[in-house]
C-alpha positions in Angstrom: 24.1 -48.4 112.7 23.7 -44.7 111.6 21.6 -44.1 114.7 24.2 -45.6 117.0 26.9 -43.6 115.4 24.9 -40.4 115.8 24.1 -41.2 119.4 27.7 -42.1 120.2 28.8 -38.7 118.8 26.2 -36.8 120.9 26.9 -38.6 124.2 29.9 -36.4 125.1 27.7 -33.3 124.5 25.0 -34.6 126.9 27.4 -36.3 129.2 26.3 -34.3 132.3 23.0 -36.2 132.2 22.5 -39.6 133.7 23.4 -42.6 131.5 19.8 -43.4 130.5 18.8 -39.8 130.1 21.9 -39.1 128.0 21.1 -42.0 125.7 17.5 -41.0 125.3 18.4 -37.3 124.5 21.0 -38.4 122.0 18.5 -40.7 120.3 15.8 -38.0 120.2 18.2 -35.5 118.6 19.4 -38.0 116.1 15.8 -38.9 115.1 15.0 -35.2 114.6 18.1 -34.8 112.3 17.1 -37.9 110.3 13.6 -36.5 109.8 15.0 -33.2 108.6 17.4 -35.0 106.3 14.7 -37.2 104.8 12.5 -34.1 104.3 15.4 -32.3 102.6 16.1 -35.2 100.3 12.4 -35.4 99.4 12.3 -31.6 98.6 15.5 -31.9 96.7 14.1 -34.7 94.6 10.9 -32.7 93.9 13.0 -29.8 92.8 15.0 -32.0 90.5 11.9 -33.4 89.0 10.5 -29.9 88.6 13.7 -28.8 86.9 13.5 -31.8 84.5 9.9 -31.1 83.8 10.6 -27.4 83.1 13.6 -28.2 80.9 11.7 -30.9 79.0 8.8 -28.6 78.4 11.1 -25.9 77.2 12.8 -28.3 74.8 9.4 -29.7 73.5 8.1 -26.1 72.9 11.4 -25.3 71.0 10.9 -28.5 68.9 7.4 -27.4 68.1 8.7 -24.0 67.0 11.4 -25.6 64.8 8.8 -27.9 63.3 6.6 -24.9 62.5 9.4 -23.8 60.2 8.3 -26.5 57.8 5.1 -24.5 57.2 7.3 -21.5 56.6 9.4 -23.5 54.1 6.3 -24.7 52.4 4.8 -21.2 52.0 8.2 -19.7 50.9 8.8 -22.4 48.3 5.2 -22.2 47.0 5.4 -18.4 46.5 8.8 -18.6 44.9 7.9 -21.0 42.2 5.5 -20.5 39.3 1.9 -21.4 39.8 2.1 -24.4 37.6 4.4 -26.1 40.1 2.8 -25.2 43.4 1.3 -28.6 44.3 4.6 -30.3 43.5 6.7 -28.1 45.8 4.2 -28.3 48.6 4.1 -32.1 48.4 7.9 -32.3 48.5 7.9 -30.2 51.8 5.3 -32.6 53.3 7.4 -35.6 52.2 10.6 -34.1 53.6 9.0 -34.2 57.1 7.4 -37.6 56.6 10.2 -39.5 55.0 12.7 -37.7 57.2 10.8 -38.8 60.3 11.0 -42.5 59.5 14.6 -42.5 58.4 15.8 -40.3 61.2 14.0 -42.7 63.7 15.6 -45.8 62.1 19.1 -44.6 61.5 19.7 -40.9 61.7 19.4 -40.3 65.5 21.7 -43.3 66.1 24.3 -42.1 63.7 24.2 -38.6 65.2 24.0 -39.2 69.0 24.3 -42.9 69.6 26.7 -42.8 72.6 29.2 -44.2 73.4 30.7 -44.2 70.0 33.8 -43.2 68.0 34.5 -39.7 66.7 33.1 -40.3 63.2 29.6 -41.9 63.7 27.2 -43.0 66.4 26.6 -46.7 67.1 23.6 -46.9 69.4 19.9 -46.0 69.6 18.8 -47.4 66.3 15.1 -47.3 66.2 15.3 -45.5 69.5 16.3 -48.7 71.2 17.7 -47.7 74.7 15.8 -44.4 74.7 15.1 -42.8 77.2 18.6 -42.8 78.6 20.5 -40.2 80.7 20.8 -37.1 78.4 18.8 -38.7 75.6 15.0 -38.5 76.1 12.2 -38.6 73.5 12.0 -34.8 73.6 15.6 -34.6 72.5 14.9 -36.9 69.6 12.0 -34.8 68.4 14.0 -31.6 68.6 16.9 -33.1 66.6 14.5 -34.6 64.0 13.0 -31.1 63.4 16.6 -29.9 62.6 17.2 -32.8 60.2 14.1 -32.2 58.1 15.0 -28.5 58.0 18.2 -29.4 56.2 16.3 -31.5 53.7 13.8 -28.6 53.1 16.7 -26.3 52.1 17.8 -28.7 49.4 14.3 -29.1 47.9 14.2 -25.4 47.1 17.3 -25.5 45.0 16.0 -28.2 42.7 12.4 -27.0 42.4 10.3 -26.9 39.2 12.3 -29.6 37.3 12.9 -32.6 39.5 11.2 -36.0 39.4 9.3 -36.8 42.5 11.1 -40.1 43.1 14.4 -38.1 43.2 13.0 -36.1 46.1 12.2 -39.2 48.0 15.6 -40.8 47.5 17.7 -37.7 48.3 15.6 -36.7 51.3 15.8 -40.1 52.9 19.6 -40.3 52.3 20.2 -36.8 53.6 18.2 -37.1 56.8 19.1 -40.8 57.4 22.9 -40.6 56.8 24.6 -37.5 55.5 23.2 -34.9 57.9 23.5 -37.2 61.0 27.2 -37.8 60.5 27.9 -34.1 60.3 25.8 -33.4 63.5 27.8 -36.2 65.2 31.1 -34.5 64.4 30.1 -31.1 65.8 27.3 -31.7 68.3 27.8 -35.1 70.0 30.1 -35.2 73.0 32.0 -38.0 71.1 32.4 -36.0 67.9 36.0 -35.5 66.8 35.5 -31.7 66.3 32.8 -31.1 68.9 33.1 -28.2 71.3 31.3 -30.5 73.8 34.1 -33.0 74.1 35.6 -33.5 77.6 39.1 -33.8 76.3 41.3 -33.6 73.2 39.5 -30.6 71.7 40.3 -29.6 68.1 42.8 -26.7 68.4 42.0 -26.7 72.1 38.7 -25.2 71.2 36.5 -27.4 69.1 34.3 -26.0 66.4 31.6 -23.7 67.8 28.4 -24.1 65.7 25.8 -23.5 68.4 22.6 -24.0 66.3 23.8 -25.1 62.9 25.1 -22.5 60.4 27.3 -25.3 59.2 25.6 -28.4 60.5 22.2 -27.5 59.1 22.5 -24.6 56.6 25.7 -25.5 54.9 24.7 -29.2 54.6 21.4 -28.3 53.0 22.9 -25.5 50.9 25.7 -27.6 49.5 23.5 -30.5 48.8 21.2 -28.2 46.9 24.1 -26.7 45.0 25.1 -30.1 43.7 21.5 -31.0 42.8 20.9 -27.8 40.9 24.3 -27.9 39.2 23.9 -31.5 38.0 20.3 -30.9 36.8 21.1 -27.7 35.0 18.9 -24.5 34.9 15.2 -24.4 34.2 14.1 -23.9 30.6 14.0 -20.2 29.9 16.2 -19.1 32.9 18.9 -18.0 30.6 18.5 -16.8 27.0 20.6 -18.0 24.0 23.3 -15.4 24.7 23.6 -16.6 28.3 21.9 -13.6 29.9 19.8 -14.3 33.0 16.0 -14.0 32.6 14.0 -13.6 35.8 11.4 -16.4 36.3 9.5 -14.8 39.2 7.5 -16.8 41.7 3.8 -16.4 41.4 3.0 -15.1 44.9 4.9 -12.5 46.9 2.2 -12.8 49.6 3.2 -16.5 50.2 6.9 -15.5 50.3 6.2 -12.9 53.0 4.0 -15.3 55.0 6.7 -18.0 54.8 9.4 -15.6 55.9 7.5 -14.5 59.0 6.7 -18.1 59.9 10.4 -19.0 59.5 11.3 -15.9 61.6 9.0 -17.1 64.4 10.3 -20.7 64.2 13.9 -19.4 64.5 13.2 -18.5 68.1 13.1 -22.3 68.7 16.0 -23.0 66.4 18.5 -20.7 68.1 17.5 -20.1 71.7 16.1 -23.6 71.9 19.5 -25.0 71.2 20.4 -24.5 74.8 18.2 -27.6 75.4 17.7 -26.5 79.0 16.8 -23.2 80.7 17.0 -23.9 84.5 20.8 -23.5 84.8 22.5 -20.8 86.9 25.8 -19.2 85.8 26.3 -17.4 89.2 25.4 -17.3 92.8 21.9 -18.5 93.7 19.4 -15.7 93.3 21.4 -13.8 90.7 20.0 -12.9 87.2 23.0 -14.5 85.6 21.7 -17.8 84.3 20.9 -19.7 81.2 17.5 -18.0 81.1 19.3 -14.7 80.5 21.5 -16.3 77.8 18.3 -17.6 76.1 17.0 -14.1 75.9 20.3 -12.7 74.6 20.3 -15.3 71.9 16.8 -14.3 70.8 18.0 -10.7 70.6 21.1 -11.5 68.6 19.0 -13.6 66.2 16.5 -10.8 65.7 19.1 -8.0 65.2 21.1 -10.1 62.6 18.0 -10.7 60.5 16.8 -7.1 60.8 20.3 -5.7 59.8 20.5 -8.1 56.8 17.0 -7.2 55.6 17.7 -3.5 55.6 21.1 -3.9 54.0 19.5 -6.0 51.3 16.7 -3.5 50.8 19.0 -0.6 50.1 21.7 -2.7 48.3 19.2 -4.1 45.8 17.7 -0.6 45.4 21.1 0.7 44.3 21.7 -2.2 42.0 18.3 -2.7 40.4 16.4 0.5 41.1 13.5 -1.4 42.8 12.3 -2.0 46.3 11.9 -5.8 46.0 10.1 -7.6 48.8 11.3 -11.0 47.8 14.9 -9.9 47.9 14.4 -8.4 51.3 12.9 -11.6 52.6 15.8 -13.6 51.3 18.2 -11.2 52.9 16.4 -11.5 56.2 16.7 -15.3 56.1 20.4 -14.9 55.2 21.0 -12.9 58.3 19.3 -15.6 60.4 21.4 -18.4 58.7 24.6 -16.5 59.5 23.9 -15.7 63.1 22.9 -19.3 63.9 26.4 -20.5 64.6 27.4 -17.8 67.1 24.1 -16.5 68.4 24.8 -17.6 72.0 28.4 -16.3 72.3 28.3 -12.8 70.7 27.1 -9.4 71.8 24.0 -7.8 70.2 26.1 -5.2 68.5 28.2 -7.9 66.8 25.0 -9.5 65.5 24.3 -6.4 63.5 27.7 -6.7 61.8 26.9 -10.3 61.1 23.6 -9.4 59.4 25.1 -6.6 57.3 27.9 -8.8 55.9 25.5 -11.7 55.4 23.4 -9.5 53.1 26.5 -8.7 51.0 27.5 -12.3 50.9 24.0 -13.2 49.6 24.0 -10.5 46.9 27.6 -11.5 45.8 26.7 -15.2 45.6 23.6 -14.4 43.5 25.8 -12.4 41.1 28.2 -15.3 40.8 25.3 -17.7 40.2 24.0 -15.6 37.3 27.5 -15.3 35.9 28.0 -19.1 35.8 24.4 -19.8 34.8 23.6 -21.5 38.0 19.8 -21.7 38.6 18.4 -22.0 42.2 14.8 -20.9 42.2 14.9 -20.1 46.0 18.5 -18.9 46.2 18.9 -21.7 48.8 22.4 -22.7 47.9 23.6 -19.1 48.0 21.6 -18.2 51.1 22.2 -21.2 53.3 25.5 -22.3 51.9 27.1 -18.8 51.5 25.6 -17.1 54.6 26.1 -20.3 56.7 29.8 -20.2 55.8 30.1 -16.6 56.8 28.3 -17.4 60.1 31.1 -19.8 61.1 33.8 -17.3 60.3 31.9 -14.6 62.1 31.8 -16.7 65.2 35.5 -17.2 65.1 36.0 -13.4 65.0 33.5 -12.1 67.5 32.9 -14.8 70.1 33.1 -13.3 73.6 35.3 -15.1 76.2 32.7 -14.9 79.0 29.9 -16.2 76.9 32.0 -19.0 75.5 32.9 -20.2 79.0 29.3 -20.1 80.1 27.9 -21.9 77.1 30.8 -24.4 76.8 32.0 -24.9 80.4 34.7 -27.2 81.7 37.7 -25.9 79.8 39.1 -22.7 81.4 41.1 -20.7 79.0 39.2 -22.0 75.9 40.0 -19.9 72.8 37.4 -17.3 71.7 37.0 -14.6 69.0 40.0 -13.3 67.2 38.8 -9.7 67.2 37.9 -10.1 70.9 41.5 -10.9 71.8 41.1 -14.7 71.8 43.7 -15.6 69.2 43.3 -17.6 66.0 42.7 -21.2 67.3 38.9 -20.9 67.1 39.2 -19.5 63.6 41.3 -22.5 62.6 38.7 -24.9 64.0 35.9 -23.1 62.2 37.8 -23.2 58.9 38.3 -27.0 59.4 34.5 -27.3 59.9 33.8 -25.4 56.7 36.2 -27.6 54.7 35.0 -31.0 56.0 31.3 -30.1 55.6 31.9 -29.1 52.0 33.9 -32.2 51.3 31.6 -34.6 53.0 28.4 -33.3 51.5 30.0 -33.1 48.0 31.4 -36.6 48.3 28.0 -38.1 49.3 25.3 -36.0 47.6 27.2 -35.2 44.4 27.5 -38.9 43.4 23.9 -39.5 44.4 22.6 -36.8 42.1 24.8 -38.1 39.3 23.5 -41.6 39.7 19.9 -40.4 39.7 20.7 -38.5 36.4 22.4 -41.6 35.0 19.4 -43.7 35.5 16.9 -41.1 34.3 15.4 -40.5 37.7 16.5 -36.9 38.2 15.0 -34.4 35.8 11.5 -34.4 34.2 11.1 -34.1 30.4 11.1 -30.7 28.7 7.4 -31.0 27.8 6.5 -31.7 31.4 8.6 -28.9 32.7 7.0 -26.4 30.4 3.5 -27.6 31.0 4.1 -27.6 34.8 4.4 -30.6 37.1 1.0 -29.9 38.8 -0.7 -30.8 35.6 1.5 -33.5 34.3 2.5 -35.3 37.6 -0.1 -34.4 40.2 -3.4 -34.4 38.3 -4.3 -30.8 38.0 -3.5 -27.2 39.0 -3.2 -26.0 42.6 -5.4 -23.0 41.8 -8.8 -22.7 40.1 -9.5 -19.4 38.3 -13.1 -18.8 37.1 -14.5 -15.6 35.7 -18.2 -15.1 36.5 -19.0 -14.0 32.9 -16.8 -16.7 31.2 -18.4 -19.8 29.7 -17.2 -23.2 30.9 -18.3 -26.3 32.7 -16.6 -25.4 36.0 -13.7 -27.8 35.5 -10.6 -27.1 37.4 -8.0 -25.2 35.5 -6.8 -21.8 34.4 -9.3 -19.7 32.5 -8.3 -16.2 31.4 -11.1 -13.9 30.6 -9.7 -12.4 27.4 -8.6 -15.8 26.1 -11.9 -17.6 26.8 -14.0 -14.9 25.3 -12.1 -15.1 22.0 -11.9 -18.9 21.9 -15.0 -20.1 23.6 -16.7 -21.8 20.7 -14.8 -24.4 18.6 -14.9 -23.9 14.9 -16.4 -26.5 12.5 -14.2 -29.5 12.1 -13.4 -28.4 8.5 -12.3 -25.0 9.5 -8.8 -24.1 8.3 -6.2 -22.4 10.4 -6.6 -18.6 10.4 -3.6 -16.4 9.7 -3.4 -13.0 11.4 -2.1 -10.6 8.8 0.3 -7.9 9.5 -2.4 -5.3 9.8 -4.0 -7.1 12.7 -0.8 -7.9 14.6 -1.2 -5.1 17.1 -4.7 -6.4 17.9 -3.5 -9.8 18.8 -0.5 -8.6 20.9 -2.6 -8.0 24.0 -4.2 -11.5 23.7 -0.9 -13.3 23.5 0.6 -11.1 26.2 -2.3 -11.6 28.6 -2.2 -15.4 28.2 1.5 -15.5 28.8 1.3 -13.3 31.8 -1.7 -15.0 33.5 -0.1 -18.4 32.9 3.2 -17.5 34.5 4.9 -18.5 31.2 8.3 -16.9 30.3 7.6 -13.9 28.1 10.7 -12.2 26.6 11.1 -8.6 27.7 11.7 -7.5 24.1 8.3 -8.7 22.9 6.7 -5.3 22.6 9.4 -4.0 20.3 9.1 -7.0 17.9 6.2 -7.2 15.4 5.0 -10.7 15.0 2.5 -12.9 13.1 0.2 -15.4 14.8 -1.0 -18.7 13.5 -4.0 -19.9 15.5 -6.2 -22.9 15.8 -9.5 -22.4 17.6 -9.3 -24.7 20.6 -12.3 -24.0 22.8 -11.4 -23.2 26.3 -8.1 -25.1 26.2 -5.0 -23.7 24.5 -1.4 -24.7 24.4 1.1 -21.9 23.7 4.5 -22.7 22.2 7.0 -20.4 20.5 8.6 -21.1 17.2 11.8 -19.1 17.7 13.4 -17.0 20.4 12.6 -18.3 23.8 11.0 -21.8 24.2 7.9 -21.9 26.3 4.9 -24.2 26.5 1.7 -23.9 28.5 -1.6 -25.9 28.6 -4.5 -23.7 29.4 -7.5 -25.5 30.9 -8.0 -29.1 31.9 -7.9 -30.5 28.4 -4.6 -32.3 27.6 -5.0 -32.0 23.8 -2.4 -29.8 22.1 -3.7 -26.9 20.2 -0.7 -24.9 19.1 -0.4 -21.1 19.0 2.8 -20.3 17.2 4.4 -16.9 17.8 6.7 -16.0 14.9 9.1 -13.1 15.4 10.4 -11.1 12.5 13.4 -8.8 12.4 11.9 -6.3 10.1 9.0 -4.0 10.7 5.7 -5.1 9.5 3.7 -2.4 7.7 0.1 -1.8 8.7 
């Protein structure tokens, strides 16, 4: 029928030919056109397949980068806690990914992106039933799962060094399977009530712009960690009896730096990868104006925000404390990344520097408030991700550029943009709504969960276990093995400090009585006690050198347990022997004469 129609159209053109010749010419020409059309459709299909393959490869590579951030979290957490809790925090990071994978597969992805759905929660794709579907392929699931477990990893840092292992499993599954997916549905699904991707009825005619998750990921993880740490209370020794903060430093700055660089690397999948595709043109064919350029710009804004935050933290903490502290700089760098995540795709590079500078100030201020109110977060996760994530949403409402907003969120000409860029206050209103609803939702879900865990005795470990360290009491031994070549011992795993072992290597006769160190020998015992405390990562009060003390000792072979009688309360088991051999440190308030 198509051939007859084509020939009928061409007959007038070849009408000067004889009837048979005209018909043959028309059929020949139509056949040529059909061949060309078929070839064009085949090429077009191949190009479409190629574009899909390139975009899927880009998304998968971004997912791998985001997943590599779990290694960064693990190293950062391990270095930020004391050595006696290293295995515990590493295991929680592994379980965040493992438990999160199962629960996000069963429920989380469906609650987040199960379309069609209502504005509150998704209703399809449970257990990935119906996937792949248009717009929802396996690569997309993998990418979103990597985001979900990142939120859970943030929370684990806030409650480190004092939380029962079962509590980690419960909160991580609940967070990745329900709490986080609902929030991501609100702001990232095309059906979400506040999403900037909606086709109609946008919140304040704008929708909330949270491109890669300053609110959806960082605020959710930070606020969940805030409630966990608040309900658990501070670690033993974090604040003295007068309420003054005492620094419980992590045992490895090297691991902190390594983790920070791994997170930095992974952030290039977190932020630029959130475009999901790369083969998309914003202008005429052949121009450089396309999504590939926006991806590069997003990587630049991410980098500049982190760098600005790191330098601001470096000099800010130098003025406040008098030290160049590498751990503080690393946290400041990550705070800049958490802040720029919301607006990384819609702001200019110069604005990203402003974002990083302010983010550093927000982090320092939040840490000051935490100390004032005796809030203990070993990794500053609630302050960093919650505080800087909140600032990131506000920053986007102030500095989002009109052109970039229309390119990244097309289909709504005249969409509001940054207040300081001349776009009015509607976007700011949408961002403030996002801040409030995320804070309210996470508080209403995770707060009661942590309270229930505490009510049933499943949240915090015992004081003795906390002071001894969870590696020893819950995981079968220490993460590290220290052996001195010239120290006696049977090679068993554990901490062996040279000065301690050399003094206590041979147990006394069973009838030996405790030996009292008289006042004339106190200064000789001070280095021993100090060295044991320092090597064991036990809290040692800064005023110890100015206080004379007496020491009551029981010879205990290569295994010692150190516990204070007054002042600070600390406990440590040295070696692999679980027997308790007390060393009591008694402080006096009057000088002891030699």
